ChimeraX commands (.cxc) that place a marker at each C-alpha (Angstrom):
marker #1 position 8.02,-5.35,-45.46 radius 0.5
marker #1 position 9.05,-2.01,-46.93 radius 0.5
marker #1 position 8.29,-0.32,-43.60 radius 0.5
marker #1 position 10.44,-2.83,-41.71 radius 0.5
marker #1 position 13.43,-1.93,-43.88 radius 0.5
marker #1 position 13.02,1.82,-43.36 radius 0.5
marker #1 position 14.78,3.78,-40.57 radius 0.5
marker #1 position 11.40,4.56,-39.05 radius 0.5
marker #1 position 11.00,0.90,-38.10 radius 0.5
marker #1 position 14.17,0.82,-35.98 radius 0.5
marker #1 position 12.55,2.09,-32.73 radius 0.5
marker #1 position 9.72,-0.42,-33.08 radius 0.5
marker #1 position 12.10,-3.29,-33.74 radius 0.5
marker #1 position 14.21,-2.36,-30.73 radius 0.5
marker #1 position 11.11,-2.22,-28.52 radius 0.5
marker #1 position 9.70,-5.48,-29.86 radius 0.5
marker #1 position 11.47,-7.80,-27.33 radius 0.5
marker #1 position 10.22,-5.69,-24.40 radius 0.5
marker #1 position 6.71,-5.62,-25.87 radius 0.5
marker #1 position 6.69,-9.40,-26.30 radius 0.5
marker #1 position 7.87,-9.92,-22.71 radius 0.5
marker #1 position 5.16,-7.59,-21.39 radius 0.5
marker #1 position 2.54,-9.42,-23.43 radius 0.5
marker #1 position 3.72,-12.80,-22.16 radius 0.5
marker #1 position 4.17,-11.82,-18.51 radius 0.5
marker #1 position 1.38,-9.28,-17.97 radius 0.5
marker #1 position -1.26,-9.16,-20.66 radius 0.5
marker #1 position -1.81,-12.89,-21.27 radius 0.5
marker #1 position -2.25,-13.79,-17.54 radius 0.5
marker #1 position -4.48,-10.74,-17.14 radius 0.5
marker #1 position -6.75,-11.82,-19.98 radius 0.5
marker #1 position -6.88,-15.42,-18.72 radius 0.5
marker #1 position -7.69,-14.36,-15.14 radius 0.5
marker #1 position -10.40,-12.01,-16.43 radius 0.5
marker #1 position -11.92,-14.87,-18.43 radius 0.5
marker #1 position -11.85,-17.26,-15.47 radius 0.5
marker #1 position -13.74,-14.71,-13.32 radius 0.5
marker #1 position -16.73,-15.49,-15.58 radius 0.5
marker #1 position -16.32,-19.28,-15.28 radius 0.5
marker #1 position -16.72,-21.87,-12.53 radius 0.5
marker #1 position -12.99,-22.68,-12.79 radius 0.5
marker #1 position -11.91,-25.08,-10.04 radius 0.5
marker #1 position -8.30,-26.15,-9.64 radius 0.5
marker #1 position -9.34,-29.76,-9.07 radius 0.5
marker #1 position -11.38,-29.78,-12.32 radius 0.5
marker #1 position -9.31,-28.26,-15.15 radius 0.5
marker #1 position -12.15,-28.73,-17.65 radius 0.5
marker #1 position -14.23,-26.20,-15.67 radius 0.5
marker #1 position -12.01,-23.46,-17.17 radius 0.5
marker #1 position -14.36,-23.49,-20.17 radius 0.5
marker #1 position -17.60,-23.59,-18.15 radius 0.5
marker #1 position -18.87,-20.04,-18.73 radius 0.5
marker #1 position -21.28,-18.91,-15.99 radius 0.5
marker #1 position -21.56,-15.20,-16.81 radius 0.5
marker #1 position -21.83,-12.87,-13.82 radius 0.5
marker #1 position -22.62,-15.63,-11.31 radius 0.5
marker #1 position -19.34,-15.22,-9.41 radius 0.5
marker #1 position -19.85,-11.47,-9.08 radius 0.5
marker #1 position -23.48,-11.97,-8.02 radius 0.5
marker #1 position -22.37,-14.38,-5.31 radius 0.5
marker #1 position -19.83,-11.85,-4.09 radius 0.5
marker #1 position -22.58,-9.25,-3.67 radius 0.5
marker #1 position -24.25,-11.52,-1.11 radius 0.5
marker #1 position -21.10,-12.91,0.51 radius 0.5
marker #1 position -20.76,-11.50,4.05 radius 0.5
marker #1 position -17.17,-12.74,4.39 radius 0.5
marker #1 position -16.16,-10.86,1.26 radius 0.5
marker #1 position -17.79,-7.60,2.34 radius 0.5
marker #1 position -16.24,-7.82,5.80 radius 0.5
marker #1 position -12.83,-8.32,4.17 radius 0.5
marker #1 position -13.56,-5.47,1.73 radius 0.5
marker #1 position -14.55,-3.07,4.51 radius 0.5
marker #1 position -11.60,-4.15,6.64 radius 0.5
marker #1 position -9.28,-3.47,3.70 radius 0.5
marker #1 position -10.67,0.05,3.22 radius 0.5
marker #1 position -10.29,0.80,6.96 radius 0.5
marker #1 position -6.78,-0.70,6.93 radius 0.5
marker #1 position -5.75,1.47,3.96 radius 0.5
marker #1 position -7.25,4.63,5.49 radius 0.5
marker #1 position -5.66,4.23,8.92 radius 0.5
marker #1 position -2.27,3.08,7.62 radius 0.5
marker #1 position -1.98,5.84,5.02 radius 0.5
marker #1 position -2.92,8.65,7.40 radius 0.5
marker #1 position -0.63,7.47,10.19 radius 0.5
marker #1 position 2.25,6.96,7.77 radius 0.5
marker #1 position 1.63,10.44,6.36 radius 0.5
marker #1 position 1.71,12.10,9.80 radius 0.5
marker #1 position 4.81,10.23,10.94 radius 0.5
marker #1 position 6.56,10.66,7.59 radius 0.5
marker #1 position 5.83,14.39,7.56 radius 0.5
marker #1 position 7.15,14.80,11.09 radius 0.5
marker #1 position 10.25,12.79,10.28 radius 0.5
marker #1 position 10.88,14.78,7.09 radius 0.5
marker #1 position 10.54,18.10,8.97 radius 0.5
marker #1 position 12.99,16.95,11.63 radius 0.5
marker #1 position 15.57,15.68,9.14 radius 0.5
marker #1 position 15.23,18.87,7.11 radius 0.5
marker #1 position 16.30,20.89,10.17 radius 0.5
marker #1 position 19.52,18.93,10.54 radius 0.5
marker #1 position 22.56,20.55,8.98 radius 0.5
marker #1 position 25.12,17.84,9.72 radius 0.5
marker #1 position 24.81,14.16,8.76 radius 0.5
marker #1 position 21.61,14.60,6.75 radius 0.5
marker #1 position 22.76,12.28,3.96 radius 0.5
marker #1 position 23.54,9.56,6.48 radius 0.5
marker #1 position 20.10,9.92,8.05 radius 0.5
marker #1 position 18.42,9.76,4.64 radius 0.5
marker #1 position 20.25,6.51,3.96 radius 0.5
marker #1 position 19.23,5.08,7.34 radius 0.5
marker #1 position 15.62,6.09,6.71 radius 0.5
marker #1 position 15.56,3.85,3.63 radius 0.5
marker #1 position 16.53,0.67,5.54 radius 0.5
marker #1 position 12.99,-0.44,6.63 radius 0.5
marker #1 position 11.58,-0.21,3.11 radius 0.5
marker #1 position 14.39,-2.45,1.83 radius 0.5
marker #1 position 13.21,-5.42,3.92 radius 0.5
marker #1 position 10.91,-8.03,2.43 radius 0.5
marker #1 position 7.35,-7.88,3.85 radius 0.5
marker #1 position 7.76,-11.57,4.73 radius 0.5
marker #1 position 10.81,-10.84,6.88 radius 0.5
marker #1 position 9.03,-7.90,8.52 radius 0.5
marker #1 position 6.04,-10.15,9.20 radius 0.5
marker #1 position 8.20,-12.76,10.94 radius 0.5
marker #1 position 10.00,-10.01,12.86 radius 0.5
marker #1 position 6.81,-8.48,14.27 radius 0.5
marker #1 position 5.20,-11.87,14.81 radius 0.5
marker #1 position 8.03,-12.52,17.23 radius 0.5
marker #1 position 7.91,-9.01,18.74 radius 0.5
marker #1 position 4.16,-9.28,19.48 radius 0.5
marker #1 position 4.21,-12.92,20.60 radius 0.5
marker #1 position 2.21,-13.19,23.82 radius 0.5
marker #1 position 4.67,-15.47,25.63 radius 0.5
marker #1 position 8.18,-14.69,24.32 radius 0.5
marker #1 position 7.56,-11.40,22.50 radius 0.5
marker #1 position 9.70,-8.36,23.18 radius 0.5
marker #1 position 6.70,-6.10,23.80 radius 0.5
marker #1 position 5.16,-8.23,26.55 radius 0.5
marker #1 position 8.56,-8.89,28.14 radius 0.5
marker #1 position 9.29,-5.15,28.23 radius 0.5
marker #1 position 5.88,-4.42,29.76 radius 0.5
marker #1 position 6.44,-7.15,32.37 radius 0.5
marker #1 position 9.85,-5.74,33.29 radius 0.5
marker #1 position 8.39,-2.26,33.64 radius 0.5
marker #1 position 5.66,-3.60,35.91 radius 0.5
marker #1 position 2.88,-2.33,33.63 radius 0.5
marker #1 position 1.14,-5.70,33.15 radius 0.5
marker #1 position 0.62,-8.85,35.23 radius 0.5
marker #1 position -0.68,-11.16,32.48 radius 0.5
marker #1 position 0.46,-11.43,28.85 radius 0.5
marker #1 position -1.39,-9.32,26.31 radius 0.5
marker #1 position -2.67,-11.51,23.41 radius 0.5
marker #1 position -1.53,-9.14,20.67 radius 0.5
marker #1 position -2.02,-11.57,17.78 radius 0.5
marker #1 position -4.96,-13.50,19.24 radius 0.5
marker #1 position -7.35,-10.65,20.02 radius 0.5
marker #1 position -8.98,-9.36,16.82 radius 0.5
marker #1 position -8.60,-5.63,17.58 radius 0.5
marker #1 position -5.04,-5.93,18.88 radius 0.5
marker #1 position -4.05,-8.11,15.93 radius 0.5
marker #1 position -5.16,-5.43,13.47 radius 0.5
marker #1 position -3.22,-2.86,15.50 radius 0.5
marker #1 position -0.10,-5.05,15.35 radius 0.5
marker #1 position -0.36,-5.44,11.56 radius 0.5
marker #1 position -0.85,-1.70,11.04 radius 0.5
marker #1 position 2.13,-1.01,13.32 radius 0.5
marker #1 position 4.32,-3.37,11.28 radius 0.5
marker #1 position 3.12,-1.77,8.04 radius 0.5
marker #1 position 3.91,1.68,9.41 radius 0.5
marker #1 position 7.40,0.64,10.52 radius 0.5
marker #1 position 8.22,-0.65,7.05 radius 0.5
marker #1 position 6.64,2.08,4.90 radius 0.5
marker #1 position 6.69,5.39,6.80 radius 0.5
marker #1 position 10.13,6.06,5.33 radius 0.5
marker #1 position 8.57,6.22,1.83 radius 0.5
marker #1 position 6.49,9.21,2.91 radius 0.5
marker #1 position 9.44,10.72,4.73 radius 0.5
marker #1 position 11.78,10.52,1.72 radius 0.5
marker #1 position 9.23,11.91,-0.75 radius 0.5
marker #1 position 8.22,14.75,1.57 radius 0.5
marker #1 position 11.86,15.51,2.38 radius 0.5
marker #1 position 12.43,15.89,-1.38 radius 0.5
marker #1 position 9.59,18.41,-1.41 radius 0.5
marker #1 position 11.07,20.31,1.52 radius 0.5
marker #1 position 14.46,20.46,-0.19 radius 0.5
marker #1 position 12.79,21.86,-3.32 radius 0.5
marker #1 position 10.85,24.48,-1.35 radius 0.5
marker #1 position 11.99,28.00,-2.40 radius 0.5
marker #1 position 13.50,30.02,0.43 radius 0.5
marker #1 position 12.15,33.43,-0.63 radius 0.5
marker #1 position 8.52,32.90,0.52 radius 0.5
marker #1 position 9.74,31.58,3.88 radius 0.5
marker #1 position 12.00,34.56,4.45 radius 0.5
marker #1 position 9.27,37.01,3.38 radius 0.5
marker #1 position 6.80,35.40,5.81 radius 0.5
marker #1 position 9.26,35.67,8.70 radius 0.5
marker #1 position 9.89,39.34,7.86 radius 0.5
marker #1 position 6.12,39.93,7.95 radius 0.5
marker #1 position 6.00,38.51,11.47 radius 0.5
marker #1 position 4.57,35.03,10.82 radius 0.5
marker #1 position 5.33,32.43,13.47 radius 0.5
marker #1 position 6.55,28.91,12.70 radius 0.5
marker #1 position 3.05,27.39,12.66 radius 0.5
marker #1 position 1.71,30.05,10.28 radius 0.5
marker #1 position 4.66,29.55,7.92 radius 0.5
marker #1 position 4.04,25.81,7.91 radius 0.5
marker #1 position 0.26,26.14,7.50 radius 0.5
marker #1 position 0.20,28.71,4.69 radius 0.5
marker #1 position 3.47,28.13,2.80 radius 0.5
marker #1 position 5.17,24.80,3.55 radius 0.5
marker #1 position 2.08,22.56,3.64 radius 0.5
marker #1 position 0.45,23.86,0.42 radius 0.5
marker #1 position 3.77,23.43,-1.38 radius 0.5
marker #1 position 4.05,19.85,-0.08 radius 0.5
marker #1 position 0.50,18.81,-1.03 radius 0.5
marker #1 position 1.45,17.54,-4.54 radius 0.5
marker #1 position 4.22,15.43,-2.96 radius 0.5
marker #1 position 1.77,14.16,-0.34 radius 0.5
marker #1 position -0.76,13.01,-2.92 radius 0.5
marker #1 position 1.94,11.35,-5.03 radius 0.5
marker #1 position 3.06,9.42,-1.95 radius 0.5
marker #1 position -0.56,8.61,-1.10 radius 0.5
marker #1 position -1.15,7.22,-4.59 radius 0.5
marker #1 position 1.93,5.01,-4.48 radius 0.5
marker #1 position 1.24,3.71,-0.99 radius 0.5
marker #1 position -2.49,3.15,-1.55 radius 0.5
marker #1 position -1.67,0.71,-4.35 radius 0.5
marker #1 position 0.81,-1.13,-2.12 radius 0.5
marker #1 position -1.43,-1.28,0.96 radius 0.5
marker #1 position -4.45,-2.37,-1.11 radius 0.5
marker #1 position -2.43,-5.45,-2.12 radius 0.5
marker #1 position -1.35,-6.26,1.44 radius 0.5
marker #1 position -0.91,-10.01,1.78 radius 0.5
marker #1 position 2.54,-11.14,2.92 radius 0.5
marker #1 position 2.53,-9.46,6.31 radius 0.5
marker #1 position -1.02,-10.50,7.19 radius 0.5
marker #1 position -0.35,-14.05,6.03 radius 0.5
marker #1 position 2.76,-14.39,8.22 radius 0.5
marker #1 position 1.54,-12.56,11.34 radius 0.5
marker #1 position -2.05,-13.84,11.69 radius 0.5
marker #1 position -3.01,-15.76,8.53 radius 0.5
marker #1 position -6.27,-13.82,8.59 radius 0.5
marker #1 position -7.12,-14.90,12.15 radius 0.5
marker #1 position -8.38,-14.95,14.75 radius 0.5
marker #1 position -11.67,-16.18,13.21 radius 0.5
marker #1 position -11.11,-14.04,10.13 radius 0.5
marker #1 position -10.89,-10.77,12.11 radius 0.5
marker #1 position -7.76,-9.68,10.18 radius 0.5
marker #1 position -8.79,-11.11,6.82 radius 0.5
marker #1 position -8.18,-8.67,3.96 radius 0.5
marker #1 position -9.25,-9.01,0.33 radius 0.5
marker #1 position -5.98,-10.52,-0.85 radius 0.5
marker #1 position -5.73,-13.09,1.95 radius 0.5
marker #1 position -9.36,-14.06,1.34 radius 0.5
marker #1 position -8.60,-14.38,-2.39 radius 0.5
marker #1 position -5.69,-16.71,-1.66 radius 0.5
marker #1 position -7.76,-18.83,0.69 radius 0.5
marker #1 position -10.60,-19.04,-1.84 radius 0.5
marker #1 position -8.38,-19.76,-4.84 radius 0.5
marker #1 position -5.70,-22.08,-3.49 radius 0.5
marker #1 position -7.20,-23.68,-0.38 radius 0.5
marker #1 position -10.79,-23.98,-1.58 radius 0.5
marker #1 position -9.71,-24.33,-5.25 radius 0.5
marker #1 position -12.40,-21.85,-6.38 radius 0.5
marker #1 position -10.16,-19.94,-8.75 radius 0.5
marker #1 position -13.01,-18.37,-10.72 radius 0.5
marker #1 position -14.46,-16.83,-7.56 radius 0.5
marker #1 position -10.99,-15.72,-6.40 radius 0.5
marker #1 position -10.32,-13.93,-9.70 radius 0.5
marker #1 position -13.68,-12.17,-9.43 radius 0.5
marker #1 position -12.55,-10.92,-6.00 radius 0.5
marker #1 position -9.31,-9.79,-7.60 radius 0.5
marker #1 position -11.07,-7.60,-10.15 radius 0.5
marker #1 position -13.25,-6.04,-7.46 radius 0.5
marker #1 position -10.06,-5.22,-5.52 radius 0.5
marker #1 position -8.64,-3.66,-8.70 radius 0.5
marker #1 position -11.67,-1.37,-8.78 radius 0.5
marker #1 position -10.87,-0.40,-5.17 radius 0.5
marker #1 position -7.29,0.44,-6.13 radius 0.5
marker #1 position -8.48,2.46,-9.14 radius 0.5
marker #1 position -10.91,4.39,-6.91 radius 0.5
marker #1 position -8.12,5.40,-4.51 radius 0.5
marker #1 position -5.81,6.27,-7.40 radius 0.5
marker #1 position -8.42,8.46,-9.15 radius 0.5
marker #1 position -9.25,10.24,-5.88 radius 0.5
marker #1 position -5.62,11.04,-5.07 radius 0.5
marker #1 position -4.92,12.05,-8.68 radius 0.5
marker #1 position -7.79,14.55,-8.60 radius 0.5
marker #1 position -6.50,15.92,-5.30 radius 0.5
marker #1 position -3.04,16.20,-6.86 radius 0.5
marker #1 position -4.45,18.23,-9.77 radius 0.5
marker #1 position -6.24,20.54,-7.33 radius 0.5
marker #1 position -3.07,20.98,-5.25 radius 0.5
marker #1 position -1.00,21.82,-8.33 radius 0.5
marker #1 position -3.65,24.23,-9.52 radius 0.5
marker #1 position -3.68,25.94,-6.11 radius 0.5
marker #1 position 0.08,26.41,-6.33 radius 0.5
marker #1 position -0.16,27.68,-9.90 radius 0.5
marker #1 position 1.37,24.58,-11.45 radius 0.5
marker #1 position 0.62,22.98,-14.81 radius 0.5
marker #1 position -2.62,21.08,-15.12 radius 0.5
marker link #1:1,2 radius 0.2
marker link #1:2,3 radius 0.2
marker link #1:3,4 radius 0.2
marker link #1:4,5 radius 0.2
marker link #1:5,6 radius 0.2
marker link #1:6,7 radius 0.2
marker link #1:7,8 radius 0.2
marker link #1:8,9 radius 0.2
marker link #1:9,10 radius 0.2
marker link #1:10,11 radius 0.2
marker link #1:11,12 radius 0.2
marker link #1:12,13 radius 0.2
marker link #1:13,14 radius 0.2
marker link #1:14,15 radius 0.2
marker link #1:15,16 radius 0.2
marker link #1:16,17 radius 0.2
marker link #1:17,18 radius 0.2
marker link #1:18,19 radius 0.2
marker link #1:19,20 radius 0.2
marker link #1:20,21 radius 0.2
marker link #1:21,22 radius 0.2
marker link #1:22,23 radius 0.2
marker link #1:23,24 radius 0.2
marker link #1:24,25 radius 0.2
marker link #1:25,26 radius 0.2
marker link #1:26,27 radius 0.2
marker link #1:27,28 radius 0.2
marker link #1:28,29 radius 0.2
marker link #1:29,30 radius 0.2
marker link #1:30,31 radius 0.2
marker link #1:31,32 radius 0.2
marker link #1:32,33 radius 0.2
marker link #1:33,34 radius 0.2
marker link #1:34,35 radius 0.2
marker link #1:35,36 radius 0.2
marker link #1:36,37 radius 0.2
marker link #1:37,38 radius 0.2
marker link #1:38,39 radius 0.2
marker link #1:39,40 radius 0.2
marker link #1:40,41 radius 0.2
marker link #1:41,42 radius 0.2
marker link #1:42,43 radius 0.2
marker link #1:43,44 radius 0.2
marker link #1:44,45 radius 0.2
marker link #1:45,46 radius 0.2
marker link #1:46,47 radius 0.2
marker link #1:47,48 radius 0.2
marker link #1:48,49 radius 0.2
marker link #1:49,50 radius 0.2
marker link #1:50,51 radius 0.2
marker link #1:51,52 radius 0.2
marker link #1:52,53 radius 0.2
marker link #1:53,54 radius 0.2
marker link #1:54,55 radius 0.2
marker link #1:55,56 radius 0.2
marker link #1:56,57 radius 0.2
marker link #1:57,58 radius 0.2
marker link #1:58,59 radius 0.2
marker link #1:59,60 radius 0.2
marker link #1:60,61 radius 0.2
marker link #1:61,62 radius 0.2
marker link #1:62,63 radius 0.2
marker link #1:63,64 radius 0.2
marker link #1:64,65 radius 0.2
marker link #1:65,66 radius 0.2
marker link #1:66,67 radius 0.2
marker link #1:67,68 radius 0.2
marker link #1:68,69 radius 0.2
marker link #1:69,70 radius 0.2
marker link #1:70,71 radius 0.2
marker link #1:71,72 radius 0.2
marker link #1:72,73 radius 0.2
marker link #1:73,74 radius 0.2
marker link #1:74,75 radius 0.2
marker link #1:75,76 radius 0.2
marker link #1:76,77 radius 0.2
marker link #1:77,78 radius 0.2
marker link #1:78,79 radius 0.2
marker link #1:79,80 radius 0.2
marker link #1:80,81 radius 0.2
marker link #1:81,82 radius 0.2
marker link #1:82,83 radius 0.2
marker link #1:83,84 radius 0.2
marker link #1:84,85 radius 0.2
marker link #1:85,86 radius 0.2
marker link #1:86,87 radius 0.2
marker link #1:87,88 radius 0.2
marker link #1:88,89 radius 0.2
marker link #1:89,90 radius 0.2
marker link #1:90,91 radius 0.2
marker link #1:91,92 radius 0.2
marker link #1:92,93 radius 0.2
marker link #1:93,94 radius 0.2
marker link #1:94,95 radius 0.2
marker link #1:95,96 radius 0.2
marker link #1:96,97 radius 0.2
marker link #1:97,98 radius 0.2
marker link #1:98,99 radius 0.2
marker link #1:99,100 radius 0.2
marker link #1:100,101 radius 0.2
marker link #1:101,102 radius 0.2
marker link #1:102,103 radius 0.2
marker link #1:103,104 radius 0.2
marker link #1:104,105 radius 0.2
marker link #1:105,106 radius 0.2
marker link #1:106,107 radius 0.2
marker link #1:107,108 radius 0.2
marker link #1:108,109 radius 0.2
marker link #1:109,110 radius 0.2
marker link #1:110,111 radius 0.2
marker link #1:111,112 radius 0.2
marker link #1:112,113 radius 0.2
marker link #1:113,114 radius 0.2
marker link #1:114,115 radius 0.2
marker link #1:115,116 radius 0.2
marker link #1:116,117 radius 0.2
marker link #1:117,118 radius 0.2
marker link #1:118,119 radius 0.2
marker link #1:119,120 radius 0.2
marker link #1:120,121 radius 0.2
marker link #1:121,122 radius 0.2
marker link #1:122,123 radius 0.2
marker link #1:123,124 radius 0.2
marker link #1:124,125 radius 0.2
marker link #1:125,126 radius 0.2
marker link #1:126,127 radius 0.2
marker link #1:127,128 radius 0.2
marker link #1:128,129 radius 0.2
marker link #1:129,130 radius 0.2
marker link #1:130,131 radius 0.2
marker link #1:131,132 radius 0.2
marker link #1:132,133 radius 0.2
marker link #1:133,134 radius 0.2
marker link #1:134,135 radius 0.2
marker link #1:135,136 radius 0.2
marker link #1:136,137 radius 0.2
marker link #1:137,138 radius 0.2
marker link #1:138,139 radius 0.2
marker link #1:139,140 radius 0.2
marker link #1:140,141 radius 0.2
marker link #1:141,142 radius 0.2
marker link #1:142,143 radius 0.2
marker link #1:143,144 radius 0.2
marker link #1:144,145 radius 0.2
marker link #1:145,146 radius 0.2
marker link #1:146,147 radius 0.2
marker link #1:147,148 radius 0.2
marker link #1:148,149 radius 0.2
marker link #1:149,150 radius 0.2
marker link #1:150,151 radius 0.2
marker link #1:151,152 radius 0.2
marker link #1:152,153 radius 0.2
marker link #1:153,154 radius 0.2
marker link #1:154,155 radius 0.2
marker link #1:155,156 radius 0.2
marker link #1:156,157 radius 0.2
marker link #1:157,158 radius 0.2
marker link #1:158,159 radius 0.2
marker link #1:159,160 radius 0.2
marker link #1:160,161 radius 0.2
marker link #1:161,162 radius 0.2
marker link #1:162,163 radius 0.2
marker link #1:163,164 radius 0.2
marker link #1:164,165 radius 0.2
marker link #1:165,166 radius 0.2
marker link #1:166,167 radius 0.2
marker link #1:167,168 radius 0.2
marker link #1:168,169 radius 0.2
marker link #1:169,170 radius 0.2
marker link #1:170,171 radius 0.2
marker link #1:171,172 radius 0.2
marker link #1:172,173 radius 0.2
marker link #1:173,174 radius 0.2
marker link #1:174,175 radius 0.2
marker link #1:175,176 radius 0.2
marker link #1:176,177 radius 0.2
marker link #1:177,178 radius 0.2
marker link #1:178,179 radius 0.2
marker link #1:179,180 radius 0.2
marker link #1:180,181 radius 0.2
marker link #1:181,182 radius 0.2
marker link #1:182,183 radius 0.2
marker link #1:183,184 radius 0.2
marker link #1:184,185 radius 0.2
marker link #1:185,186 radius 0.2
marker link #1:186,187 radius 0.2
marker link #1:187,188 radius 0.2
marker link #1:188,189 radius 0.2
marker link #1:189,190 radius 0.2
marker link #1:190,191 radius 0.2
marker link #1:191,192 radius 0.2
marker link #1:192,193 radius 0.2
marker link #1:193,194 radius 0.2
marker link #1:194,195 radius 0.2
marker link #1:195,196 radius 0.2
marker link #1:196,197 radius 0.2
marker link #1:197,198 radius 0.2
marker link #1:198,199 radius 0.2
marker link #1:199,200 radius 0.2
marker link #1:200,201 radius 0.2
marker link #1:201,202 radius 0.2
marker link #1:202,203 radius 0.2
marker link #1:203,204 radius 0.2
marker link #1:204,205 radius 0.2
marker link #1:205,206 radius 0.2
marker link #1:206,207 radius 0.2
marker link #1:207,208 radius 0.2
marker link #1:208,209 radius 0.2
marker link #1:209,210 radius 0.2
marker link #1:210,211 radius 0.2
marker link #1:211,212 radius 0.2
marker link #1:212,213 radius 0.2
marker link #1:213,214 radius 0.2
marker link #1:214,215 radius 0.2
marker link #1:215,216 radius 0.2
marker link #1:216,217 radius 0.2
marker link #1:217,218 radius 0.2
marker link #1:218,219 radius 0.2
marker link #1:219,220 radius 0.2
marker link #1:220,221 radius 0.2
marker link #1:221,222 radius 0.2
marker link #1:222,223 radius 0.2
marker link #1:223,224 radius 0.2
marker link #1:224,225 radius 0.2
marker link #1:225,226 radius 0.2
marker link #1:226,227 radius 0.2
marker link #1:227,228 radius 0.2
marker link #1:228,229 radius 0.2
marker link #1:229,230 radius 0.2
marker link #1:230,231 radius 0.2
marker link #1:231,232 radius 0.2
marker link #1:232,233 radius 0.2
marker link #1:233,234 radius 0.2
marker link #1:234,235 radius 0.2
marker link #1:235,236 radius 0.2
marker link #1:236,237 radius 0.2
marker link #1:237,238 radius 0.2
marker link #1:238,239 radius 0.2
marker link #1:239,240 radius 0.2
marker link #1:240,241 radius 0.2
marker link #1:241,242 radius 0.2
marker link #1:242,243 radius 0.2
marker link #1:243,244 radius 0.2
marker link #1:244,245 radius 0.2
marker link #1:245,246 radius 0.2
marker link #1:246,247 radius 0.2
marker link #1:247,248 radius 0.2
marker link #1:248,249 radius 0.2
marker link #1:249,250 radius 0.2
marker link #1:250,251 radius 0.2
marker link #1:251,252 radius 0.2
marker link #1:252,253 radius 0.2
marker link #1:253,254 radius 0.2
marker link #1:254,255 radius 0.2
marker link #1:255,256 radius 0.2
marker link #1:256,257 radius 0.2
marker link #1:257,258 radius 0.2
marker link #1:258,259 radius 0.2
marker link #1:259,260 radius 0.2
marker link #1:260,261 radius 0.2
marker link #1:261,262 radius 0.2
marker link #1:262,263 radius 0.2
marker link #1:263,264 radius 0.2
marker link #1:264,265 radius 0.2
marker link #1:265,266 radius 0.2
marker link #1:266,267 radius 0.2
marker link #1:267,268 radius 0.2
marker link #1:268,269 radius 0.2
marker link #1:269,270 radius 0.2
marker link #1:270,271 radius 0.2
marker link #1:271,272 radius 0.2
marker link #1:272,273 radius 0.2
marker link #1:273,274 radius 0.2
marker link #1:274,275 radius 0.2
marker link #1:275,276 radius 0.2
marker link #1:276,277 radius 0.2
marker link #1:277,278 radius 0.2
marker link #1:278,279 radius 0.2
marker link #1:279,280 radius 0.2
marker link #1:280,281 radius 0.2
marker link #1:281,282 radius 0.2
marker link #1:282,283 radius 0.2
marker link #1:283,284 radius 0.2
marker link #1:284,285 radius 0.2
marker link #1:285,286 radius 0.2
marker link #1:286,287 radius 0.2
marker link #1:287,288 radius 0.2
marker link #1:288,289 radius 0.2
marker link #1:289,290 radius 0.2
marker link #1:290,291 radius 0.2
marker link #1:291,292 radius 0.2
marker link #1:292,293 radius 0.2
marker link #1:293,294 radius 0.2
marker link #1:294,295 radius 0.2
marker link #1:295,296 radius 0.2
marker link #1:296,297 radius 0.2
marker link #1:297,298 radius 0.2
marker link #1:298,299 radius 0.2
marker link #1:299,300 radius 0.2
view
């Protein structure tokens, strides 16, 4: 009680409401979900919440082909989406950085796609790639490039392409904005010295601009990898994991297992495996960030 009356207790007392909210909203559900991953919890049998089964759910996951297909598909989805968004975002940032008039307006416009809800984007591209009334097929028909509709969301390969395209449309601007911030912070002296020494544009980009941007790139990669690893809304709206599970990712499989099949214990076990996937990507990009900063002589 003496400590609570001292001035040193004021910061803790002021932070107490926020701490209680975090405990109630984050920590308690996290602990409960972790516990249920070791139980046979079924939504139709509430008493199963206390039926401890140890590692049985995780052992079943190790032999579940559907889970491993969804896991592998998620890793491929993250890899392709991140690299394409990086390339497009870098190109867009370089172009905007060259503009001397209206750059602020363009930066504002670039932020529009990332402001949309993934659900709205999913409905938008579900309509765009519709095989009968979609804008893409209608444009290809008008141009005389196709004679029969292309089943964008029915064919497994094309459906994955459509989802990645929608993800890129919504999130490339995140890379572009972060990399543009790096370009604006790039010191002019090394660039001018390189041009005086006779370096062409590609050499300047390869040896000066790109190394300086690498920390920004890995920060963007870390942020986006966490978002893409949790992809659910867009896949749920555009394909619902179909056709025949060919676009099923970890989070859509978790939802199907937990809420449609009522196997909440198994679904939470999937969730913690997906958390390990997110941690793996985060650790990898963080290590690359440290190396990039060390290469540029930054603080470790």
